[in-house]
VOKETI-628730 format. One line per 3 residues: for each residue x, y, z of C-alpha. Coordinates in steps of 0.2 Angstrom, whole numbers, plus 5000, padded with zeros to 4 digits. Example, Ala and Ser with C-alpha at 12.3 -4.5 7.8 and 13.67 -1.06 7.14 Angstrom:
BEGIN
5062/4978/5039 ~ 5068/4995/5036
END
This chain:
BEGIN
4693/6244/4141 ~ 4702/6251/4127 ~ 4719/6245/4137
4712/6229/4140 ~ 4708/6227/4121 ~ 4725/6235/4116
4734/6223/4127 ~ 4724/6208/4119 ~ 4728/6214/4102
4747/6215/4107 ~ 4749/6198/4112 ~ 4739/6189/4099
4750/6198/4085 ~ 4767/6192/4096 ~ 4760/6176/4095
4755/6175/4079 ~ 4773/6180/4074 ~ 4781/6167/4087
4788/6181/4097 ~ 4796/6176/4113 ~ 4800/6194/4121
4790/6209/4118 ~ 4799/6225/4122 ~ 4788/6243/4127
4798/6257/4129 ~ 4793/6276/4132 ~ 4801/6293/4136
4796/6311/4135 ~ 4803/6310/4118 ~ 4798/6292/4107
4789/6278/4111 ~ 4794/6261/4105 ~ 4787/6244/4101
4796/6228/4097 ~ 4795/6210/4096 ~ 4811/6197/4096
4808/6184/4085 ~ 4818/6172/4076 ~ 4822/6186/4064
4829/6198/4078 ~ 4820/6212/4085 ~ 4804/6220/4072
4797/6234/4076 ~ 4779/6236/4079 ~ 4769/6253/4076
4752/6249/4078 ~ 4753/6248/4097 ~ 4750/6266/4107
4760/6267/4122 ~ 4754/6279/4132 ~ 4756/6283/4152
4737/6275/4155 ~ 4743/6259/4144 ~ 4760/6255/4156
4748/6256/4172 ~ 4736/6245/4164 ~ 4750/6234/4159
4756/6236/4180 ~ 4740/6234/4187 ~ 4737/6215/4178
4755/6213/4182 ~ 4751/6215/4203 ~ 4764/6225/4202
4766/6239/4214 ~ 4758/6256/4207 ~ 4764/6269/4220
4780/6265/4216 ~ 4791/6268/4201 ~ 4808/6272/4203
4812/6251/4208 ~ 4813/6238/4197 ~ 4798/6225/4197
4793/6209/4191 ~ 4777/6199/4190 ~ 4766/6190/4180
4751/6188/4169 ~ 4739/6175/4164 ~ 4728/6177/4148
4717/6166/4138 ~ 4719/6169/4120 ~ 4708/6156/4106
4704/6144/4120 ~ 4722/6143/4125 ~ 4730/6149/4143
4746/6159/4141 ~ 4757/6164/4156 ~ 4766/6179/4153
4781/6187/4164 ~ 4782/6205/4166 ~ 4798/6215/4170
4796/6233/4176 ~ 4809/6247/4176 ~ 4809/6267/4177
4822/6280/4179 ~ 4820/6299/4176 ~ 4823/6299/4157
4815/6281/4152 ~ 4803/6268/4156 ~ 4803/6251/4152
4792/6233/4150 ~ 4798/6219/4144 ~ 4784/6203/4143
4790/6187/4140 ~ 4777/6175/4134 ~ 4778/6157/4143
4768/6144/4137 ~ 4767/6129/4146 ~ 4759/6118/4133
4773/6119/4125 ~ 4783/6107/4137 ~ 4790/6094/4128
4791/6074/4133 ~ 4808/6071/4139 ~ 4812/6061/4125
4807/6074/4110 ~ 4820/6085/4118 ~ 4834/6071/4124
4832/6061/4108 ~ 4845/6046/4110 ~ 4853/6055/4126
4835/6052/4138 ~ 4839/6038/4146 ~ 4855/6045/4151
4846/6062/4157 ~ 4832/6049/4166 ~ 4844/6040/4178
4854/6056/4182 ~ 4837/6065/4187 ~ 4833/6050/4196
4848/6049/4208 ~ 4844/6052/4228 ~ 4856/6066/4230
4868/6079/4223 ~ 4867/6094/4211 ~ 4861/6094/4192
4860/6110/4183 ~ 4853/6116/4168 ~ 4864/6131/4161
4866/6144/4145 ~ 4861/6160/4141 ~ 4847/6170/4141
4831/6163/4131 ~ 4841/6146/4128 ~ 4825/6138/4135
4836/6130/4150 ~ 4820/6132/4161 ~ 4810/6123/4149
4821/6110/4150 ~ 4822/6108/4168 ~ 4803/6107/4167
4802/6094/4154 ~ 4813/6083/4166 ~ 4803/6086/4182
4787/6083/4173 ~ 4794/6065/4169 ~ 4796/6061/4188
4786/6049/4197 ~ 4782/6046/4214 ~ 4792/6059/4220
4790/6074/4232 ~ 4796/6089/4222 ~ 4797/6107/4231
4802/6122/4220 ~ 4806/6138/4227 ~ 4804/6152/4213
4808/6171/4211 ~ 4793/6171/4203 ~ 4783/6156/4201
4780/6159/4180 ~ 4768/6145/4177 ~ 4760/6131/4188
4762/6113/4188 ~ 4748/6100/4197 ~ 4764/6089/4203
4775/6101/4210 ~ 4773/6111/4227 ~ 4780/6127/4222
4785/6142/4234 ~ 4787/6160/4227 ~ 4798/6172/4238
4789/6187/4243 ~ 4801/6200/4251 ~ 4786/6211/4255
4780/6198/4269 ~ 4797/6192/4273 ~ 4797/6178/4265
4815/6177/4259 ~ 4825/6162/4250 ~ 4832/6157/4267
4815/6156/4275 ~ 4809/6145/4261 ~ 4822/6134/4262
4819/6131/4279 ~ 4801/6129/4277 ~ 4804/6116/4262
4817/6106/4272 ~ 4803/6103/4285 ~ 4793/6094/4271
4805/6079/4269 ~ 4806/6083/4250 ~ 4814/6071/4239
4821/6084/4225 ~ 4821/6103/4230 ~ 4821/6113/4213
4828/6132/4214 ~ 4822/6142/4200 ~ 4838/6149/4197
4853/6153/4206 ~ 4857/6171/4204 ~ 4869/6174/4218
4882/6167/4233 ~ 4866/6165/4244 ~ 4857/6154/4234
4871/6145/4228 ~ 4878/6141/4246 ~ 4859/6135/4249
4858/6124/4235 ~ 4875/6115/4240 ~ 4869/6112/4257
4854/6104/4252 ~ 4863/6093/4241 ~ 4876/6087/4254
4861/6084/4267 ~ 4854/6071/4254 ~ 4843/6079/4244
4843/6079/4225 ~ 4844/6099/4221 ~ 4840/6103/4203
4841/6122/4197 ~ 4845/6134/4183 ~ 4859/6146/4182
4865/6157/4167 ~ 4883/6153/4159 ~ 4892/6153/4142
4898/6135/4142 ~ 4896/6119/4154 ~ 4914/6124/4161
4909/6142/4164 ~ 4897/6137/4177 ~ 4909/6130/4187
4919/6146/4186 ~ 4901/6156/4190 ~ 4900/6144/4205
4917/6148/4211 ~ 4915/6165/4208 ~ 4901/6164/4222
4912/6156/4234 ~ 4911/6138/4232 ~ 4924/6127/4236
4932/6117/4222 ~ 4931/6102/4230 ~ 4916/6102/4236
4908/6105/4219 ~ 4917/6088/4215 ~ 4908/6080/4227
4890/6086/4223 ~ 4888/6091/4206 ~ 4881/6076/4196
4877/6082/4180 ~ 4877/6100/4171 ~ 4867/6103/4154
4873/6117/4144 ~ 4862/6122/4129 ~ 4860/6135/4118
4846/6137/4106 ~ 4852/6136/4086 ~ 4839/6145/4073
4841/6139/4056 ~ 4837/6155/4044 ~ 4824/6154/4032
4816/6138/4041 ~ 4807/6147/4054 ~ 4813/6134/4067
4824/6134/4083 ~ 4829/6119/4091 ~ 4840/6115/4107
4859/6109/4109 ~ 4865/6101/4121 ~ 4882/6097/4130
4882/6086/4146 ~ 4897/6088/4158 ~ 4900/6080/4173
4912/6088/4186
END
């Protein structure tokens, strides 16, 4: 019960400070709890990070409690003040240190397409209603590219949309969401095969991380489907370079890419406000 109370106190404190990520770290020598806010990392000294508390977080995240020296990720759903929050948990341990990073995800914060893209909303809507091709939302970690992608998907009507995610971070009624589960031999390749059997209009790949996912996205786009995904990059043009590094032929990229939406999060000092700025790139 103490661990549950401590966890709820931690999350409520983080929400009140507009925290995006909670960093928890413990070792034989020290422990540290930090909130990532608009002002950067803020250390919180009121939370005691003992072994029991770490095990509790692993348990409610559905992580393997018997596996320590292996990175794991999971998710938590919690209701605070009648608001439901989804939290992504990333766990790592080596012989020196044990860390947990909790990212707070709130689906209620998903914007409308008009509010997010303003004067570019008609342009974006025309692109996401194409019949085939590849649309990528790119940016650095924490830039909001996943939020932008799901804002666009929320706008689509009368479309059969299937997503492949690792993991599913929050759920949407209008999507059929498949979660990769290596423990049950449900890998990315198998997920693609199953999705294609369901005759989708749009295939969503949560994130393109490697060559396998990149080539699968290209194949689906070339076979007459619209594929929408996110990818880490530092600019719109760097997105192309990342795909080239994943062994995707440049000519094929020219044939298949319909739009790259690059975004960065601009923080206005003193106003406690963040704003997404976009760059649109047609290859």
